[in-house]
C-alpha angles and dihedrals in degrees: 000000000000092000097041121113090240092056092049091048091051091050091051092050092050093049093048090048092052091050092050092047089051092051092048092049091050092050092045093049095044113118113255112249128194115201118199109202125190109205139175113259094238090066094051101109094042093048093049089055091047089052089063092050093048093051088060091058100035107034091172093058121085120189128211117188130203107197119195141123110301093242090058092048090049090057091049090054091048089053089055102256116181105254141130107208140022125205111186131191090218139043092224094070094046092047091053092051093046092051087054093050094244097126132049101252093202092061096051117120130176094226109171145023129205140188135229117235138181114235132193138173114290094250096047112130103169099061122073104135141034090252089062087073087082091063119109091237089067107078104164135024120192119220136168113258106267091205092066109014127060091214090061090056090049090051092056088049090056092051090048090049089058091045094238104105096106092045095054101035092104090054097054119114113190124210131187098224115049091211089065089067091073089054092049092055093039092053092042094244085131131018095227144000141197113230144150115281087240091059094046093067093059093087134044089201095073133054136212107242099175141007118219114238113252092242092054094078143017115288111273104225128172109208122191128198140166113250118243094233094051114134089203105050098149092049093045089052090052091052092053089053090051090054088063095054128106091250092057092043091058089057094046092050090051088060095046097259125132118221116225097212096173100037120141123241093257 
């Protein structure tokens, strides 16, 4: 019977069962880990989706996010907040933390890229380009505050690129949280707004009327790094690696991000 097909089939079933039992035992016995991740607000929806995917691969790892503007998260880290990983929407904040020795430089990855876009109300018919912001019909333009938010600085760069900054200065309305800009346009508090492409898809009541050329503003890079005071450094490193996989990339693309798979740790 040892050479019969039935015997071979039984042996195969036994081997597979033993392997599965071993995997289940490993997963069951794995030490529970809780990762606290500080992340830029503009990546909120994508990161929540990725959290679901990651829980399927690492059932022993639970993730808690703290979403806020990168400048606020930077200050929390400088004050010694208990966290494992930082994902910023700007290089400036990560550079500052790295210079102070608060992140593990060898874990730093420039994960994502983003774009700046001009949005308007869905029924707008007289705005199709950034230069249209100079028209009399446009009374107010919402921007992130350039004093506290990198995106605000990039927005001013775009306006300067088109040579219209001085003409529209009196129309600018600055907000602290870039995501609020969508709400301002949606509720007609302003006629238009300049936001990240990833924020523009949050509402079906607004429309993207123009995309800023890449050379019109500083590169929008989202660096990630493990924090030096993390109590879960190996697990935080593994999560950064997961963010560079094809499964994660599919989520980022859905939310208009671009994944920098081969980016340097700078």
